[in-house]
PDB file of the backbone (N, CA, C, O) and the ligand in Angstrom, with CONECT records:
HET     ZN  A 101       1
ATOM      1  N   UNK A   1    -184.160-174.907 -77.711  1.00  0.00           N
ATOM      2  CA  UNK A   1    -182.762-174.398 -78.033  1.00  0.00           C
ATOM      3  C   UNK A   1    -181.690-175.605 -78.074  1.00  0.00           C
ATOM      4  O   UNK A   1    -180.875-175.763 -78.983  1.00  0.00           O
ATOM      5  N   UNK A   2    -181.820-176.403 -76.972  1.00  0.00           N
ATOM      6  CA  UNK A   2    -181.114-177.636 -76.951  1.00  0.00           C
ATOM      7  C   UNK A   2    -181.195-178.560 -78.197  1.00  0.00           C
ATOM      8  O   UNK A   2    -180.195-179.031 -78.740  1.00  0.00           O
ATOM      9  N   UNK A   3    -182.415-178.768 -78.583  1.00  0.00           N
ATOM     10  CA  UNK A   3    -182.678-179.662 -79.833  1.00  0.00           C
ATOM     11  C   UNK A   3    -182.718-178.961 -81.028  1.00  0.00           C
ATOM     12  O   UNK A   3    -182.323-179.505 -82.059  1.00  0.00           O
ATOM     13  N   UNK A   4    -183.176-177.741 -81.029  1.00  0.00           N
ATOM     14  CA  UNK A   4    -183.303-177.095 -82.442  1.00  0.00           C
ATOM     15  C   UNK A   4    -182.231-176.307 -82.762  1.00  0.00           C
ATOM     16  O   UNK A   4    -182.078-176.038 -83.954  1.00  0.00           O
ATOM     17  N   UNK A   5    -181.280-175.782 -81.773  1.00  0.00           N
ATOM     18  CA  UNK A   5    -180.216-174.855 -82.115  1.00  0.00           C
ATOM     19  C   UNK A   5    -180.735-173.559 -82.773  1.00  0.00           C
ATOM     20  O   UNK A   5    -180.079-172.908 -83.586  1.00  0.00           O
ATOM     21  N   UNK A   6    -182.098-173.218 -82.300  1.00  0.00           N
ATOM     22  CA  UNK A   6    -182.470-171.920 -82.703  1.00  0.00           C
ATOM     23  C   UNK A   6    -182.803-171.189 -81.456  1.00  0.00           C
ATOM     24  O   UNK A   6    -183.438-171.715 -80.542  1.00  0.00           O
ATOM     25  N   UNK A   7    -182.312-169.817 -81.428  1.00  0.00           N
ATOM     26  CA  UNK A   7    -182.574-169.051 -80.223  1.00  0.00           C
ATOM     27  C   UNK A   7    -184.036-168.915 -80.016  1.00  0.00           C
ATOM     28  O   UNK A   7    -184.753-168.612 -80.970  1.00  0.00           O
ATOM     29  N   UNK A   8    -184.558-169.132 -78.758  1.00  0.00           N
ATOM     30  CA  UNK A   8    -186.031-168.770 -78.305  1.00  0.00           C
ATOM     31  C   UNK A   8    -186.249-167.376 -78.434  1.00  0.00           C
ATOM     32  O   UNK A   8    -187.348-166.992 -78.832  1.00  0.00           O
ATOM     33  N   UNK A   9    -185.369-166.576 -78.157  1.00  0.00           N
ATOM     34  CA  UNK A   9    -185.630-165.125 -78.113  1.00  0.00           C
ATOM     35  C   UNK A   9    -185.540-164.349 -79.412  1.00  0.00           C
ATOM     36  O   UNK A   9    -186.413-163.517 -79.658  1.00  0.00           O
ATOM     37  N   UNK A  10    -184.597-164.550 -80.216  1.00  0.00           N
ATOM     38  CA  UNK A  10    -184.308-163.860 -81.434  1.00  0.00           C
ATOM     39  C   UNK A  10    -184.378-164.612 -82.787  1.00  0.00           C
ATOM     40  O   UNK A  10    -184.200-164.038 -83.862  1.00  0.00           O
ATOM     41  N   UNK A  11    -184.661-165.999 -82.660  1.00  0.00           N
ATOM     42  CA  UNK A  11    -184.754-166.901 -83.804  1.00  0.00           C
ATOM     43  C   UNK A  11    -183.377-167.024 -84.569  1.00  0.00           C
ATOM     44  O   UNK A  11    -183.365-167.414 -85.737  1.00  0.00           O
ATOM     45  N   UNK A  12    -182.303-166.711 -83.948  1.00  0.00           N
ATOM     46  CA  UNK A  12    -181.154-166.806 -84.616  1.00  0.00           C
ATOM     47  C   UNK A  12    -180.538-168.323 -84.569  1.00  0.00           C
ATOM     48  O   UNK A  12    -180.661-169.037 -83.574  1.00  0.00           O
ATOM     49  N   UNK A  13    -179.932-168.689 -85.636  1.00  0.00           N
ATOM     50  CA  UNK A  13    -179.468-170.144 -85.695  1.00  0.00           C
ATOM     51  C   UNK A  13    -177.980-170.134 -85.228  1.00  0.00           C
ATOM     52  O   UNK A  13    -177.330-171.145 -85.496  1.00  0.00           O
ATOM     53  N   UNK A  14    -177.368-169.134 -84.574  1.00  0.00           N
ATOM     54  CA  UNK A  14    -176.072-169.151 -84.296  1.00  0.00           C
ATOM     55  C   UNK A  14    -175.987-169.551 -82.775  1.00  0.00           C
ATOM     56  O   UNK A  14    -175.611-168.746 -81.923  1.00  0.00           O
ATOM     57  N   UNK A  15    -176.309-170.671 -82.528  1.00  0.00           N
ATOM     58  CA  UNK A  15    -176.446-171.164 -80.984  1.00  0.00           C
ATOM     59  C   UNK A  15    -175.265-172.148 -80.804  1.00  0.00           C
ATOM     60  O   UNK A  15    -175.087-173.172 -81.464  1.00  0.00           O
ATOM     61  N   UNK A  16    -174.458-171.654 -79.766  1.00  0.00           N
ATOM     62  CA  UNK A  16    -173.191-172.473 -79.331  1.00  0.00           C
ATOM     63  C   UNK A  16    -173.618-173.498 -78.235  1.00  0.00           C
ATOM     64  O   UNK A  16    -174.429-173.190 -77.362  1.00  0.00           O
ATOM     65  N   UNK A  17    -173.022-174.765 -78.317  1.00  0.00           N
ATOM     66  CA  UNK A  17    -173.296-175.722 -77.365  1.00  0.00           C
ATOM     67  C   UNK A  17    -172.137-175.831 -76.477  1.00  0.00           C
ATOM     68  O   UNK A  17    -171.050-176.059 -77.009  1.00  0.00           O
ATOM     69  N   UNK A  18    -172.205-175.697 -75.156  1.00  0.00           N
ATOM     70  CA  UNK A  18    -171.045-175.712 -74.280  1.00  0.00           C
ATOM     71  C   UNK A  18    -171.358-176.964 -73.211  1.00  0.00           C
ATOM     72  O   UNK A  18    -172.192-176.855 -72.312  1.00  0.00           O
ATOM     73  N   UNK A  19    -170.746-177.890 -73.391  1.00  0.00           N
ATOM     74  CA  UNK A  19    -170.938-179.154 -72.723  1.00  0.00           C
ATOM     75  C   UNK A  19    -170.214-179.093 -71.406  1.00  0.00           C
ATOM     76  O   UNK A  19    -168.988-178.987 -71.428  1.00  0.00           O
ATOM     77  N   UNK A  20    -170.911-179.154 -70.165  1.00  0.00           N
ATOM     78  CA  UNK A  20    -170.240-179.035 -68.937  1.00  0.00           C
ATOM     79  C   UNK A  20    -169.355-180.186 -68.567  1.00  0.00           C
ATOM     80  O   UNK A  20    -169.551-181.321 -69.001  1.00  0.00           O
ATOM     81  N   UNK A  21    -168.355-179.863 -67.735  1.00  0.00           N
ATOM     82  CA  UNK A  21    -167.326-180.646 -67.298  1.00  0.00           C
ATOM     83  C   UNK A  21    -167.288-180.756 -65.904  1.00  0.00           C
ATOM     84  O   UNK A  21    -167.585-179.741 -65.275  1.00  0.00           O
ATOM     85  N   UNK A  22    -166.953-181.883 -65.211  1.00  0.00           N
ATOM     86  CA  UNK A  22    -166.987-182.045 -63.737  1.00  0.00           C
ATOM     87  C   UNK A  22    -165.639-181.257 -63.149  1.00  0.00           C
ATOM     88  O   UNK A  22    -165.460-181.017 -61.955  1.00  0.00           O
ATOM     89  N   UNK A  23    -164.850-180.950 -64.084  1.00  0.00           N
ATOM     90  CA  UNK A  23    -163.606-180.277 -63.667  1.00  0.00           C
ATOM     91  C   UNK A  23    -163.580-178.708 -63.628  1.00  0.00           C
ATOM     92  O   UNK A  23    -162.694-178.009 -63.137  1.00  0.00           O
ATOM     93  N   UNK A  24    -164.740-178.297 -64.250  1.00  0.00           N
ATOM     94  CA  UNK A  24    -164.908-176.766 -64.192  1.00  0.00           C
ATOM     95  C   UNK A  24    -166.062-176.439 -63.218  1.00  0.00           C
ATOM     96  O   UNK A  24    -167.221-176.821 -63.384  1.00  0.00           O
ATOM     97  N   UNK A  25    -165.618-175.682 -62.172  1.00  0.00           N
ATOM     98  CA  UNK A  25    -166.451-175.296 -61.027  1.00  0.00           C
ATOM     99  C   UNK A  25    -167.616-174.402 -61.552  1.00  0.00           C
ATOM    100  O   UNK A  25    -168.684-174.454 -60.942  1.00  0.00           O
ATOM    101  N   UNK A  26    -167.511-173.700 -62.484  1.00  0.00           N
ATOM    102  CA  UNK A  26    -168.513-172.783 -62.966  1.00  0.00           C
ATOM    103  C   UNK A  26    -169.703-173.460 -63.852  1.00  0.00           C
ATOM    104  O   UNK A  26    -170.730-172.890 -64.219  1.00  0.00           O
ATOM    105  N   UNK A  27    -169.379-174.615 -64.073  1.00  0.00           N
ATOM    106  CA  UNK A  27    -170.369-175.548 -64.981  1.00  0.00           C
ATOM    107  C   UNK A  27    -171.162-176.510 -63.861  1.00  0.00           C
ATOM    108  O   UNK A  27    -171.966-177.366 -64.230  1.00  0.00           O
ATOM    109  N   UNK A  28    -170.886-176.303 -62.632  1.00  0.00           N
ATOM    110  CA  UNK A  28    -171.461-177.216 -61.627  1.00  0.00           C
ATOM    111  C   UNK A  28    -172.497-176.480 -60.733  1.00  0.00           C
ATOM    112  O   UNK A  28    -172.430-175.253 -60.651  1.00  0.00           O
ATOM    113  N   UNK A  29    -173.410-177.142 -60.089  1.00  0.00           N
ATOM    114  CA  UNK A  29    -174.255-176.699 -59.157  1.00  0.00           C
ATOM    115  C   UNK A  29    -174.252-177.633 -57.941  1.00  0.00           C
ATOM    116  O   UNK A  29    -174.382-178.840 -58.144  1.00  0.00           O
ATOM    117  N   UNK A  30    -174.127-177.209 -56.805  1.00  0.00           N
ATOM    118  CA  UNK A  30    -173.942-178.112 -55.724  1.00  0.00           C
ATOM    119  C   UNK A  30    -175.387-178.757 -55.456  1.00  0.00           C
ATOM    120  O   UNK A  30    -176.448-178.157 -55.630  1.00  0.00           O
ATOM    121  N   UNK A  31    -175.255-180.063 -55.010  1.00  0.00           N
ATOM    122  CA  UNK A  31    -176.678-180.725 -54.622  1.00  0.00           C
ATOM    123  C   UNK A  31    -176.563-181.018 -53.108  1.00  0.00           C
ATOM    124  O   UNK A  31    -177.567-181.476 -52.563  1.00  0.00           O
ATOM    125  N   UNK A  32    -175.476-180.813 -52.382  1.00  0.00           N
ATOM    126  CA  UNK A  32    -175.486-180.887 -50.919  1.00  0.00           C
ATOM    127  C   UNK A  32    -174.688-179.759 -50.326  1.00  0.00           C
ATOM    128  O   UNK A  32    -174.080-178.957 -51.035  1.00  0.00           O
ATOM    129  N   UNK A  33    -174.699-179.714 -49.076  1.00  0.00           N
ATOM    130  CA  UNK A  33    -174.176-178.493 -48.347  1.00  0.00           C
ATOM    131  C   UNK A  33    -172.576-178.238 -48.562  1.00  0.00           C
ATOM    132  O   UNK A  33    -172.012-177.144 -48.530  1.00  0.00           O
ATOM    133  N   UNK A  34    -172.031-179.423 -48.772  1.00  0.00           N
ATOM    134  CA  UNK A  34    -170.420-179.320 -48.728  1.00  0.00           C
ATOM    135  C   UNK A  34    -169.825-179.457 -50.152  1.00  0.00           C
ATOM    136  O   UNK A  34    -168.616-179.557 -50.366  1.00  0.00           O
ATOM    137  N   UNK A  35    -170.845-179.451 -51.166  1.00  0.00           N
ATOM    138  CA  UNK A  35    -170.443-179.566 -52.592  1.00  0.00           C
ATOM    139  C   UNK A  35    -169.648-180.749 -52.948  1.00  0.00           C
ATOM    140  O   UNK A  35    -168.803-180.761 -53.843  1.00  0.00           O
ATOM    141  N   UNK A  36    -169.987-181.814 -52.145  1.00  0.00           N
ATOM    142  CA  UNK A  36    -169.234-183.003 -52.528  1.00  0.00           C
ATOM    143  C   UNK A  36    -169.972-183.680 -53.740  1.00  0.00           C
ATOM    144  O   UNK A  36    -169.347-184.305 -54.597  1.00  0.00           O
ATOM    145  N   UNK A  37    -171.370-183.517 -53.764  1.00  0.00           N
ATOM    146  CA  UNK A  37    -172.024-183.891 -55.073  1.00  0.00           C
ATOM    147  C   UNK A  37    -172.412-182.717 -55.743  1.00  0.00           C
ATOM    148  O   UNK A  37    -172.815-181.705 -55.170  1.00  0.00           O
ATOM    149  N   UNK A  38    -172.276-182.869 -57.077  1.00  0.00           N
ATOM    150  CA  UNK A  38    -172.700-181.670 -58.010  1.00  0.00           C
ATOM    151  C   UNK A  38    -173.415-182.185 -59.103  1.00  0.00           C
ATOM    152  O   UNK A  38    -173.296-183.355 -59.468  1.00  0.00           O
ATOM    153  N   UNK A  39    -174.257-181.248 -59.717  1.00  0.00           N
ATOM    154  CA  UNK A  39    -174.834-181.454 -60.980  1.00  0.00           C
ATOM    155  C   UNK A  39    -173.983-180.657 -62.021  1.00  0.00           C
ATOM    156  O   UNK A  39    -173.466-179.575 -61.742  1.00  0.00           O
ATOM    157  N   UNK A  40    -173.883-181.209 -63.127  1.00  0.00           N
ATOM    158  CA  UNK A  40    -173.002-180.521 -64.161  1.00  0.00           C
ATOM    159  C   UNK A  40    -174.062-179.998 -65.252  1.00  0.00           C
ATOM    160  O   UNK A  40    -175.071-180.611 -65.602  1.00  0.00           O
ATOM    161  N   UNK A  41    -173.670-178.847 -65.682  1.00  0.00           N
ATOM    162  CA  UNK A  41    -174.559-178.070 -66.544  1.00  0.00           C
ATOM    163  C   UNK A  41    -173.948-178.029 -67.957  1.00  0.00           C
ATOM    164  O   UNK A  41    -172.768-177.794 -68.216  1.00  0.00           O
ATOM    165  N   UNK A  42    -174.983-178.308 -68.870  1.00  0.00           N
ATOM    166  CA  UNK A  42    -174.599-178.037 -70.213  1.00  0.00           C
ATOM    167  C   UNK A  42    -175.433-176.715 -70.628  1.00  0.00           C
ATOM    168  O   UNK A  42    -176.624-176.553 -70.362  1.00  0.00           O
ATOM    169  N   UNK A  43    -174.564-175.741 -71.366  1.00  0.00           N
ATOM    170  CA  UNK A  43    -175.193-174.613 -71.732  1.00  0.00           C
ATOM    171  C   UNK A  43    -175.407-174.460 -73.225  1.00  0.00           C
ATOM    172  O   UNK A  43    -174.790-175.139 -74.046  1.00  0.00           O
ATOM    173  N   UNK A  44    -176.334-173.514 -73.553  1.00  0.00           N
ATOM    174  CA  UNK A  44    -176.669-173.233 -74.990  1.00  0.00           C
ATOM    175  C   UNK A  44    -176.765-171.739 -75.093  1.00  0.00           C
ATOM    176  O   UNK A  44    -177.644-171.063 -74.559  1.00  0.00           O
ATOM    177  N   UNK A  45    -175.814-171.304 -75.805  1.00  0.00           N
ATOM    178  CA  UNK A  45    -175.713-169.682 -75.751  1.00  0.00           C
ATOM    179  C   UNK A  45    -175.968-169.090 -77.194  1.00  0.00           C
ATOM    180  O   UNK A  45    -175.335-169.506 -78.164  1.00  0.00           O
ATOM    181  N   UNK A  46    -176.772-168.256 -77.273  1.00  0.00           N
ATOM    182  CA  UNK A  46    -177.110-167.551 -78.616  1.00  0.00           C
ATOM    183  C   UNK A  46    -175.921-166.556 -78.821  1.00  0.00           C
ATOM    184  O   UNK A  46    -175.510-165.858 -77.894  1.00  0.00           O
ATOM    185  N   UNK A  47    -175.358-166.522 -80.147  1.00  0.00           N
ATOM    186  CA  UNK A  47    -174.304-165.626 -80.365  1.00  0.00           C
ATOM    187  C   UNK A  47    -174.802-164.254 -80.768  1.00  0.00           C
ATOM    188  O   UNK A  47    -174.007-163.321 -80.872  1.00  0.00           O
ATOM    189  N   UNK A  48    -176.023-164.115 -80.984  1.00  0.00           N
ATOM    190  CA  UNK A  48    -176.547-162.888 -81.504  1.00  0.00           C
ATOM    191  C   UNK A  48    -177.084-161.985 -80.468  1.00  0.00           C
ATOM    192  O   UNK A  48    -176.844-160.779 -80.399  1.00  0.00           O
ATOM    193  N   UNK A  49    -177.819-162.658 -79.679  1.00  0.00           N
ATOM    194  CA  UNK A  49    -178.452-161.739 -78.467  1.00  0.00           C
ATOM    195  C   UNK A  49    -177.993-162.268 -77.190  1.00  0.00           C
ATOM    196  O   UNK A  49    -178.404-161.637 -76.216  1.00  0.00           O
ATOM    197  N   UNK A  50    -177.282-163.219 -76.963  1.00  0.00           N
ATOM    198  CA  UNK A  50    -176.687-163.653 -75.667  1.00  0.00           C
ATOM    199  C   UNK A  50    -177.488-164.512 -74.735  1.00  0.00           C
ATOM    200  O   UNK A  50    -177.091-164.854 -73.622  1.00  0.00           O
ATOM    201  N   UNK A  51    -178.632-164.835 -75.257  1.00  0.00           N
ATOM    202  CA  UNK A  51    -179.527-165.488 -74.378  1.00  0.00           C
ATOM    203  C   UNK A  51    -178.962-166.787 -74.041  1.00  0.00           C
ATOM    204  O   UNK A  51    -178.338-167.340 -74.946  1.00  0.00           O
ATOM    205  N   UNK A  52    -179.065-167.454 -72.792  1.00  0.00           N
ATOM    206  CA  UNK A  52    -178.557-168.760 -72.543  1.00  0.00           C
ATOM    207  C   UNK A  52    -179.459-169.727 -71.990  1.00  0.00           C
ATOM    208  O   UNK A  52    -180.296-169.304 -71.192  1.00  0.00           O
ATOM    209  N   UNK A  53    -179.440-170.932 -72.264  1.00  0.00           N
ATOM    210  CA  UNK A  53    -180.243-172.019 -71.538  1.00  0.00           C
ATOM    211  C   UNK A  53    -179.276-172.956 -70.754  1.00  0.00           C
ATOM    212  O   UNK A  53    -178.142-173.169 -71.184  1.00  0.00           O
ATOM    213  N   UNK A  54    -179.685-173.456 -69.720  1.00  0.00           N
ATOM    214  CA  UNK A  54    -178.868-174.590 -69.072  1.00  0.00           C
ATOM    215  C   UNK A  54    -179.698-175.730 -68.794  1.00  0.00           C
ATOM    216  O   UNK A  54    -180.859-175.643 -68.393  1.00  0.00           O
ATOM    217  N   UNK A  55    -179.033-176.879 -69.031  1.00  0.00           N
ATOM    218  CA  UNK A  55    -179.692-178.209 -68.743  1.00  0.00           C
ATOM    219  C   UNK A  55    -178.677-178.972 -67.834  1.00  0.00           C
ATOM    220  O   UNK A  55    -177.489-179.004 -68.153  1.00  0.00           O
ATOM    221  N   UNK A  56    -179.085-179.519 -66.827  1.00  0.00           N
ATOM    222  CA  UNK A  56    -178.356-180.424 -65.932  1.00  0.00           C
ATOM    223  C   UNK A  56    -178.231-181.704 -66.804  1.00  0.00           C
ATOM    224  O   UNK A  56    -179.125-182.204 -67.486  1.00  0.00           O
ATOM    225  N   UNK A  57    -176.886-182.164 -66.646  1.00  0.00           N
ATOM    226  CA  UNK A  57    -176.611-183.450 -67.050  1.00  0.00           C
ATOM    227  C   UNK A  57    -177.410-184.472 -66.197  1.00  0.00           C
ATOM    228  O   UNK A  57    -177.349-184.364 -64.972  1.00  0.00           O
ATOM    229  N   UNK A  58    -178.164-185.470 -66.767  1.00  0.00           N
ATOM    230  CA  UNK A  58    -179.107-186.306 -65.937  1.00  0.00           C
ATOM    231  C   UNK A  58    -178.249-187.613 -65.575  1.00  0.00           C
ATOM    232  O   UNK A  58    -178.484-188.742 -66.008  1.00  0.00           O
ATOM    233  N   UNK A  59    -177.231-187.262 -64.719  1.00  0.00           N
ATOM    234  CA  UNK A  59    -176.441-188.415 -64.268  1.00  0.00           C
ATOM    235  C   UNK A  59    -177.212-189.370 -63.276  1.00  0.00           C
ATOM    236  O   UNK A  59    -178.376-189.110 -62.969  1.00  0.00           O
ATOM    237  N   UNK A  60    -176.596-190.409 -62.807  1.00  0.00           N
ATOM    238  CA  UNK A  60    -177.181-191.210 -61.871  1.00  0.00           C
ATOM    239  C   UNK A  60    -177.216-190.700 -60.455  1.00  0.00           C
ATOM    240  O   UNK A  60    -178.167-190.870 -59.692  1.00  0.00           O
ATOM    241  N   UNK A  61    -176.080-190.047 -60.159  1.00  0.00           N
ATOM    242  CA  UNK A  61    -176.140-189.231 -58.773  1.00  0.00           C
ATOM    243  C   UNK A  61    -177.175-188.091 -58.818  1.00  0.00           C
ATOM    244  O   UNK A  61    -177.828-187.853 -57.802  1.00  0.00           O
ATOM    245  N   UNK A  62    -177.356-187.388 -59.924  1.00  0.00           N
ATOM    246  CA  UNK A  62    -178.442-186.364 -59.940  1.00  0.00           C
ATOM    247  C   UNK A  62    -179.717-187.015 -59.706  1.00  0.00           C
ATOM    248  O   UNK A  62    -180.505-186.583 -58.864  1.00  0.00           O
ATOM    249  N   UNK A  63    -179.962-188.088 -60.454  1.00  0.00           N
ATOM    250  CA  UNK A  63    -181.270-188.788 -60.346  1.00  0.00           C
ATOM    251  C   UNK A  63    -181.723-189.314 -59.031  1.00  0.00           C
ATOM    252  O   UNK A  63    -182.903-189.308 -58.682  1.00  0.00           O
ATOM    253  N   UNK A  64    -180.627-189.819 -58.236  1.00  0.00           N
ATOM    254  CA  UNK A  64    -180.766-190.174 -56.888  1.00  0.00           C
ATOM    255  C   UNK A  64    -181.251-189.069 -56.038  1.00  0.00           C
ATOM    256  O   UNK A  64    -182.222-189.188 -55.290  1.00  0.00           O
ATOM    257  N   UNK A  65    -180.456-187.842 -56.189  1.00  0.00           N
ATOM    258  CA  UNK A  65    -180.717-186.663 -55.411  1.00  0.00           C
ATOM    259  C   UNK A  65    -182.092-186.145 -55.657  1.00  0.00           C
ATOM    260  O   UNK A  65    -182.786-185.738 -54.725  1.00  0.00           O
ATOM    261  N   UNK A  66    -182.515-186.153 -56.944  1.00  0.00           N
ATOM    262  CA  UNK A  66    -183.859-185.656 -57.271  1.00  0.00           C
ATOM    263  C   UNK A  66    -184.912-186.670 -56.848  1.00  0.00           C
ATOM    264  O   UNK A  66    -186.032-186.204 -56.641  1.00  0.00           O
ATOM    265  N   UNK A  67    -184.746-187.937 -56.691  1.00  0.00           N
ATOM    266  CA  UNK A  67    -185.600-188.775 -56.057  1.00  0.00           C
ATOM    267  C   UNK A  67    -185.920-188.487 -54.708  1.00  0.00           C
ATOM    268  O   UNK A  67    -187.073-188.464 -54.277  1.00  0.00           O
ATOM    269  N   UNK A  68    -184.629-188.209 -53.863  1.00  0.00           N
ATOM    270  CA  UNK A  68    -184.870-187.948 -52.505  1.00  0.00           C
ATOM    271  C   UNK A  68    -185.625-186.705 -52.320  1.00  0.00           C
ATOM    272  O   UNK A  68    -186.490-186.640 -51.446  1.00  0.00           O
ATOM    273  N   UNK A  69    -185.355-185.716 -53.082  1.00  0.00           N
ATOM    274  CA  UNK A  69    -186.133-184.319 -52.941  1.00  0.00           C
ATOM    275  C   UNK A  69    -187.598-184.458 -53.142  1.00  0.00           C
ATOM    276  O   UNK A  69    -188.428-183.949 -52.388  1.00  0.00           O
ATOM    277  N   UNK A  70    -187.902-185.220 -54.265  1.00  0.00           N
ATOM    278  CA  UNK A  70    -189.255-185.384 -54.643  1.00  0.00           C
ATOM    279  C   UNK A  70    -190.047-186.297 -53.780  1.00  0.00           C
ATOM    280  O   UNK A  70    -191.267-186.154 -53.696  1.00  0.00           O
ATOM    281  N   UNK A  71    -189.358-187.309 -53.080  1.00  0.00           N
ATOM    282  CA  UNK A  71    -190.133-188.113 -52.209  1.00  0.00           C
ATOM    283  C   UNK A  71    -190.440-187.562 -50.791  1.00  0.00           C
ATOM    284  O   UNK A  71    -191.212-188.127 -50.016  1.00  0.00           O
ATOM    285  N   UNK A  72    -189.733-186.345 -50.500  1.00  0.00           N
ATOM    286  CA  UNK A  72    -189.818-185.697 -49.155  1.00  0.00           C
ATOM    287  C   UNK A  72    -191.216-185.173 -48.980  1.00  0.00           C
ATOM    288  O   UNK A  72    -191.781-184.546 -49.877  1.00  0.00           O
ATOM    289  N   UNK A  73    -191.729-185.415 -47.904  1.00  0.00           N
ATOM    290  CA  UNK A  73    -192.918-184.647 -47.441  1.00  0.00           C
ATOM    291  C   UNK A  73    -192.859-183.442 -46.584  1.00  0.00           C
ATOM    292  O   UNK A  73    -192.666-183.528 -45.371  1.00  0.00           O
ATOM    293  N   UNK A  74    -193.028-182.299 -47.217  1.00  0.00           N
ATOM    294  CA  UNK A  74    -192.797-181.096 -46.540  1.00  0.00           C
ATOM    295  C   UNK A  74    -191.539-180.754 -45.922  1.00  0.00           C
ATOM    296  O   UNK A  74    -190.491-181.054 -46.494  1.00  0.00           O
ATOM    297  N   UNK A  75    -191.536-180.154 -44.804  1.00  0.00           N
ATOM    298  CA  UNK A  75    -190.202-179.994 -44.004  1.00  0.00           C
ATOM    299  C   UNK A  75    -189.317-179.045 -44.581  1.00  0.00           C
ATOM    300  O   UNK A  75    -189.693-178.111 -45.290  1.00  0.00           O
ATOM    301  N   UNK A  76    -187.970-179.322 -44.228  1.00  0.00           N
ATOM    302  CA  UNK A  76    -187.022-178.526 -44.794  1.00  0.00           C
ATOM    303  C   UNK A  76    -186.845-178.583 -46.414  1.00  0.00           C
ATOM    304  O   UNK A  76    -186.635-179.641 -47.007  1.00  0.00           O
ATOM    305  N   UNK A  77    -186.932-177.584 -46.922  1.00  0.00           N
ATOM    306  CA  UNK A  77    -187.028-177.631 -48.511  1.00  0.00           C
ATOM    307  C   UNK A  77    -185.992-176.731 -49.097  1.00  0.00           C
ATOM    308  O   UNK A  77    -186.302-175.981 -50.023  1.00  0.00           O
ATOM    309  N   UNK A  78    -184.769-176.760 -48.609  1.00  0.00           N
ATOM    310  CA  UNK A  78    -183.838-175.788 -48.977  1.00  0.00           C
ATOM    311  C   UNK A  78    -183.002-176.494 -50.234  1.00  0.00           C
ATOM    312  O   UNK A  78    -181.979-175.924 -50.611  1.00  0.00           O
ATOM    313  N   UNK A  79    -183.355-177.531 -50.784  1.00  0.00           N
ATOM    314  CA  UNK A  79    -182.688-178.142 -51.964  1.00  0.00           C
ATOM    315  C   UNK A  79    -181.515-178.938 -51.459  1.00  0.00           C
ATOM    316  O   UNK A  79    -180.893-179.568 -52.313  1.00  0.00           O
ATOM    317  N   UNK A  80    -181.112-179.011 -50.210  1.00  0.00           N
ATOM    318  CA  UNK A  80    -179.981-179.629 -49.709  1.00  0.00           C
ATOM    319  C   UNK A  80    -180.384-180.902 -49.031  1.00  0.00           C
ATOM    320  O   UNK A  80    -181.369-180.927 -48.293  1.00  0.00           O
ATOM    321  N   UNK A  81    -179.583-182.054 -49.283  1.00  0.00           N
ATOM    322  CA  UNK A  81    -179.697-183.244 -48.702  1.00  0.00           C
ATOM    323  C   UNK A  81    -178.854-183.473 -47.629  1.00  0.00           C
ATOM    324  O   UNK A  81    -178.892-184.549 -47.033  1.00  0.00           O
TER     325      UNK A  81
HETATM  326 ZN    ZN A 101    -180.804-164.972 -79.625  1.00  0.00          ZN2+
END
């Protein structure tokens, strides 16, 4: 959907792209307990059936966070650093 702009559910070509902004709290997911670090989401929305897809913007801070999580050996796995 992100690349094709064709809905995966109904094959509609009426797919809207909503690029996330750091200024909009509804377009972010927290990467730590105090929401100091956030990942910003881009959304793709089908205008015919309402299906949505979300992609995290692959920023440098997101990659650092992901590397920390992926390097962790077991233990606390709540997604927070
Ligand atoms: Zn659709």
